[in-house]
Phi, psi and omega in degrees: 000317180300319179296322179296319180295316179298317180297318180296315180297319179299316179296320180296319178296321178297329181284325189259344181271129179304146186276068180293327183296319180296321179294318180293326180283341182226073187301150175269104183291344176302337185275353185299307184293317176301322177294313181298321186283341179291345181261005179302131180097347176298131184291160176283139174215124180301126182077006184285136180226019182227166178297353173284340178170136181238146157266178190298314182283333176296321176296314182297311182296325179294312181299311184289328176297322178292331176285331182113020182240127181265133180230157174298165188280326187254157180298322181295318179287330175297323182294341180266008178242174179071191179240142183295143179222140182287158184296328181273006179234024182293143173234158180306131180101346175293147177267132179248138189238150184221153173255096182258356184249347185085005183234035180097194183301124182219359181211147183217149177218173179253122176287129184238015177098161177056036178067016181254153175218155179249143184196166174262103180275150182293333185267328188234004181075208183286121182218173171253129179234170181247136181296341181276352176300138188303321182299314183279329179297320183278347182249004181294132181254317182166187182220152177230140177264118181246355175260155184267068179295139182282318182198218177282160179307133181094357178258131181224144184300327184257013176230087177293167186297337180264008179286144182297339179273347188305315181301315180291317181297319180295312182296310183290330176291316180294333178271008176061029176273321178237146180235327179096191184265167183297335180273010177086005181261164172250338181061060185296339182268355177285146174295136180271137183273158181296323180291325178290324177296316179302317181295317180297315182291323177297324178287318179302315184268006176053046180279151173291129185244022186261013174273105183257019178288159183270097181275328180242146183300329184260013177236103181285166180293346179257000183298145190303324183247026181304319181294318179293318180297315178298323181295313181286331177291320179294334177271003181061025174283320179244147174228141176269192179215126181061036181062026175236147179261334182056063188297330184272353180292145173287148179278132176271164180295325176295316177297320179300317179300316181294317182294313181291325178297316179289319184295319185254008178053049181284145180221172175100172178215170182230157178291347180286125176250131178274137188297335183249016178233084178291164181298341180276353181293141185300332183255014185305308183295323179293317180294321177297318179295322178296317180291319181295333179275359179078016182276333178218151172239002180081193181274164181297334182271008178090002179263171176245335181056063186296338181267357179289141179286143182269135177275166179298321179293318178298317183296313183291334176290315175298319181296318179299318178297320179295322179292000000 
């Protein structure tokens, strides 16, 4: 009987406790750049591994640890891990290495696309630099891939070329907006969270993400997307409620309409009326603007379902249309 009770309690705990272990075992690489960018401007400090000051490898290990990837502590030891990748085949998240001391690998950065990399420089702290700059071009040693990329940007294990999400996934992937999970999936049928939406939009609009102040009660200064959330809130793209952002909540279709309307300054209305969106609905004008812009036609039954949760695949498809 005692064993039965223990087994029952164990099963109950598995049912009610969020599956953090699965998330940690399969990191969401989409979060890499927002995490890296929230530290822009942090000063250089020899041996530094905190937001009070980073050295180059301290910055790298901190960013990747927040993503869920463990790396060695020094740039030289990092160079001995991962798999070598050529300079013309770099993908977001690859580590790029330099000989700045004349004694072999002594500096490391994170490749973030468009020939750019992020790193903790001794003179300016955490910054974004270009691989074509003469100083880094002449000191470049090589690159290592430490993330489990499935294929080329925009390719995902669970989105074949004939999948309805494929056009959006391909475009946003090639533009380094989305990267997907460590297992090569994008998970288009999962509900998309508000913090992930904020991070994607901050990246789309190239907003500064280094404001780590606590703007919302439920977003600490160390939260992974604090910079992205503050950025979209300051642009009035996102709004909280009761001084809370509710980062883990799924995004509803009504909220999505409001967010995209504000983000892209959509206007207008259409003669089409959705059966479940009366003129008194809080998102009526936003939904009308979304429809007038050709971003949505609603459901087949004439409804819009404003309280329905938006999936990851749906969101990037709506976003691609808006773009």
